[in-house]
C-alpha positions in Angstrom: 0.2 0.3 -0.1 2.0 3.3 -1.2 1.8 6.4 1.7 -1.4 8.2 -0.4 -3.7 5.4 0.4 -3.0 4.8 3.5 -2.7 8.7 4.7 -6.3 8.6 2.1 -7.6 5.0 4.3 -6.7 6.8 7.1 -8.2 9.9 6.8 -11.7 7.9 5.5 -11.9 5.3 8.8 -11.4 9.4 11.1 -13.8 10.6 9.8 -16.2 7.6 10.1 -15.1 7.4 14.1 -15.9 10.6 14.7 -18.9 10.3 13.2 -19.9 7.0 15.2 -22.1 6.6 18.2 -23.5 2.9 17.9 -22.2 0.3 14.8 -19.3 -0.8 13.8 -16.8 -0.5 10.6 -16.0 -2.8 8.2 -12.8 -3.2 5.8 -13.3 -5.1 2.9 -10.2 -6.9 1.7 -9.7 -8.3 -1.7 -6.4 -9.7 -3.2 -4.8 -8.6 -0.1 -5.9 -4.5 -0.5 -8.6 -3.1 1.0 -10.8 -2.4 -1.6 -13.7 -0.8 0.3 -14.7 1.1 3.8 -18.2 0.0 5.5 -20.2 1.5 8.4 -22.8 0.4 10.0 -24.5 2.4 12.5 -26.7 1.9 15.7 -29.9 4.2 16.6 -31.0 4.4 19.9 -34.3 4.5 20.8 -35.4 6.7 23.6 -38.4 4.2 24.8 -37.0 1.2 24.7 -34.2 2.5 27.7 -37.3 1.3 29.8 -37.9 -2.0 29.0 
């Protein structure tokens, strides 16, 4: 992985992490290289806390 590719990857990860409250980030790898980032965000509803 080239230096500029790493910088882009880390910048995207940092951006995703800064906006994520609950959820997960998945790295998709093909042929040994990261080709995609996926962010799944969960939304916690206030009314569910009373159950």
